N, C-alpha and C positions, 0 to 999 in steps of 0.2 A: 475809410478804408484801410483794412490791414495790408502791410507790405508783403505779408504771405498769406495765401489762403490754403486751408486744409479740407480736402473733400474725401468722402468715402464711397467707394463703389463695392455694393454687396456683390458675392458671388452666387452662383446657383446653387452651391452646396454649404450655404450657411457662414461662410468666411467673410473677409473683407479686404479689398485692395485699397490702400490709402495713398492720396495724390497731395504731393507739396507743390504748390504753384506760385514760384515768384511773381509779384504783383506790383511792379514798379515800371509800367510800360514807358513812361515818358524819360526815364533814365535809362532804358534799354536793360530793365532788371538787374542794374549794376547791385552788386552784393554789399548791403550795409550791415553794421553791427546789430541793428534792430532785427533785421532778417535772420541773422545767424543765432541771435539768442531766441528767436521763435521757433527755428527748426531744430536745434540741438535737443531740447527737453522732449520733444515729440518723438524723435528717432531713438532716444534713450527709453522711452516708455514703450514704444512698439516693439523693442527688442524682445522683451519677455510677454508680449499680449498674442497668446495663441490664435486669437481671432485674426489677427493680420498676417496675411500670407505673402504680400509683396508691396513694394513702394514705388510709385512712380514720381519722378522729379522732372517737372516742366515748368513753363512760365506763360504769362499773359502775353497776347499779341503774337504777332508772327515775325517781327523785325528781328528779335534776340531772344536766346535762352538767357544769356547773362554775359554782358558786355565787359565785365570787369569787376574791381573792388570799389571801395569808398574813397577813392582818391581825394574828394573834395574835404573830407574831414580830416584825412591824413595831412593835406596840404595845410589847413587851417592851424593845426598843432604844430607842424614844422616850422611855420613862420611866425608862431606865438600868438596866434588869434584863437586857439582852442587848448584843451586839455593836454598838457605836455606828455601824460602818460597813455595818451589815446592809442598811438601806434602798437605800443606792446599789448596792450589790452586787445586790440582790433586782431592783430596777427595773431596772437597766442589762441582766441578763441575761433578764428577762421580756421587755422590749421588743426585745431581739435575737430572741429566739425568735418573737415576734409578726411583726418585720419579715421573718424568714426565711420564714414561713408566707405572708405577703401576696405574696412575690417568688419563691415555689417554682416550679420548672421543671417540675412534674408534678402532675396533679390531686389536690387534697386533699378529700376528701369529709367535710364536719362533720356528725354526727348530733345536731343541738340538741335534745335531747329534755329535757323538764322545765326546771327552771331554769337560766337563762343570764344571769348577772349579772357585773359588773366583769370580773375576769380571765378569765372564761369567754367574754365579748363581745369581749375582746381576740383570744382563739384563733380563735373562730368567724369572726370578720368578715375575717380574713385568708385564709380557705379559699376555693379556687375554686368548690366546690359546696356551698352552705349549706342544709341540710334541716332544717325544721321540722315538727312533728308536732302533734297536737290537744292535748298537754300543755305545749307549749312555753310559758314565761313568761320573758319579757326585761326587763331593766331596767339602768338606770346610776344606782343611788340614792346616789351618793356625798355628794351636798349634805346627807343626813341624819347623816353623820359628819364634816362639816367638811373634806371633799375635794372633788375635781372628777373629772369623767370621763375616767380616763386610758387606757392600753392601746390607743392609737390613737383613742380617743372624739373628739379634736379633728378627725380625718380624718373619721369616718364620720357624725358627727353635722352637720358642716358639709357633708355631701354628700346629707342627707335633702332631701326637697321642701319649699319654702317656707322657714318658721321653725321646723319641727318639731323640728329637732335643739336648738336654743336652748331650747325649751320642755320638751322632755325631759330635757335636762340640768339645768335649773333646778329641775324638779320630782321627776326621778327616777321618773316615772310607768312601771307596767308596760305591757308590749306581748304581744299574743297573736301566733299563727302569721300570722293575716290582716294584721295592724299590721305584721309584719316583712316580709311580702312587699311590702306598699304603701310601705314606707320603705326597700326596698332592703337590708334587713339579711339577706334570705334569698332563695334562689333556687327552692326547690321544697318543697311540701308533701307530705309522705308518711306515711301512717297507721303510728302506733307498733308495730302488730302485723306490719308487713313489713320490719323491720330485717333479720332472718336472710334473707329473700328477697332483699333487696337485695345482700347478700354474695353469695348463690349465683348470682344473675343477673350479677353482675359477674364472678364466675369463668367464666361460660358465655360470656362476649363474646370477641369476636376483639380482639386487642391489636396487630395487626399495623400498623395505620393509626394515626389520630389518637387519642390516648388521651383528649382532652377530649372528643370526638364519641362515643367508647364510653361513657363515663360519662354523657353527656346521653341518649343512648339508653335506658339503664337507668331513670335516674331519671325520665324523661319518660313512660315505660310505668308505672312505680310510681305517680307523681303522677295520671295518669288513672284508675287503679284505685283511689286513694285519696279521689277526689272526693265520695263519699256520707258520708265522715267529717269533710270540711271544713267548718268553720263561717267563712263569708265575713264575719261581722260583725267590723269594724275600729273600734274606738273612735277611733284616732287619724284615720282616715279620716273618720269621721262628725263629728268636732269640728274637722275642717280649718279651715274658716272662723273658727271661734271662736279657734283657736289663732293664726292670722294676725292677727285683730283685737286680741287682748290684747298680742300682742308688737310690734305697730306702735306703739310709743312712742318718746319723746326720752330717756327714763332708765330705769334698772332699777327705781327707785322706783315710775315709772309703770307698768311692766309688772306688777309685783306688785300694785300697787292694782288695775289693771284686771281681773286675773285673781280676786282676792278679791272685787271687785264683781260678779262675775257670778253671778246669781241662778239656781240649776241644781238639777235633781234627777237629773242624771246622776252615777252614782257614780265613773264614771272622773275626771271634772271635780273633783268633790268632794275625791277623793283627792289631786289636784294641788294644790288650795287648802290643804289641811291641810299637805301636804309641804313647800310653800313658805312657809308661816306658821311652821313649827317648824323648818325647815332653818337652816344658819348663814348670818347675813348676810354675813360674810366670805366664806365658800364661794360664796355666789351671785355675789358680785363677781368672784371667781377665775374662776367658769365662763364668765361673759360676756366677761371681758376674753380668757380663754385661746381661746374660739372666734372672737373678733375678730382678735387678732394671728396665729391660725394659718390663717386663711381662704385664703390665696394660697399657703402652704407647700407643698412636695413632702412625700410620705410620710416621707421620711428625716429632713426638717427637722422635721416634726411630732413624731417620736419624740424627736429631739434636744430641742426645746422642751419636751415633756412630762417628759424625764427631770429636766431642770433645776427645773421646777415641782414635781415629785413629791418630790424631795430636799428643796427647801425646804420644803414642807408638814411634812415630818418633824422639821424643826428648830424649827417653831412651835407653839404651845399648842393649836390649834384642832382638829387632825386626833386627837391623842391623847385630846383632852377627848370629842370625838364618838365615838371607839371605846369610851372608858370608860363613857360614858352608855348607849349602845346594845347593846354586846356583852360588856362586862367586868362592871360593877355592875349593868347593864340597869335603872338608875333611870329611864330615859328623861327625864332633866332635865338636858341639857348646859348648862354655863354658857359660853355662847358669849364671845368676847373683846368683840364689839360687840352691844348688845342688839336694834337695829334698823338697816335699811338705810341710815337717814339718819345713824347714828353712825359708819358705816365711815370709816375714815381712809384716803383714797385713796393717800397716800404709803406707807402700810403695805402696801398691796395691791401696789403697784409692787416693794416689796421681793421679793417671792415670784418675781418675774420676772427678776431678776438671777442670772445663772449663777454656781453656787459653785465653778466651776473655769476656769481658762484654756482648756483644752482638753476639750470633751465628750467622756465616755467612749464615746459612740455615734458619733464622728465618722468611724470606719472602716467604717460599715455599707456 
């Protein structure tokens, strides 16, 4: 069975809507290099195919759109059990795909149902029409495995209101559908039961004019019908003032201290406190510095910067140790390089931001 299914849905006026369906339900549709290499050539071909009017990006099953990237093969390469060049290959092709989606010349509708994390966030955030449902759970939880929010995270976290992006990057906290809409990570809420109806209505649309307007018409109608199922409770919005307050500090140590000092019965805030106290002190530094250095960069520059940082993360011990503790041995006790934020050597942090090549593999984007 192919890891990605491609379906065509003919429209009433002789065009077609094409569907990319991630088909790895058992691994929660985690994005592998095989999947990337199946999707990229199709998107490249459809760009210039006048019969293709829109693209739908979705997944098999109801649990997850995409729960992350191919951490298993990355881990194998990092501990010497796989191809040493795999991380650079994987990240180069993953970010190329993400950039293709961000800059695509036709509407791409992402059905972000269930878990959307890591690599799934990278795919979804580039789409022109990002749909969330009542089961959507988003996160960029890389701090827990000694990494940082990549796949364009430096771009979309920096474009969130206030300092919510910094807070969510440092804590990896989950976001629901209402959060996603508030933060600009989603465009529409549509009830999960209306997925097949969405495709049928897109097929019935007229595609002679503006394709983006046609998609908007369908999604606007579906969103109106979905209001009874929409839960407007957004923990991020409810805690916006708290987020602004705790992140308005002069150092990382003070941000973390300020968050941990909050006395709260709010479960969402408590999870943030727990995550940041258990996360990698080195990764916390990488996340803060990455958001700082990319804040004024173009989208292409962001992906180039992320590629350099991601490849460097795979040559240091922090990331593989985080994966080992959380996903391989599952002992939940990572032995971080630095025990506390105060211990972190800033020269060591700076090493991660040195490009490992003269010419960035993404220079030609």
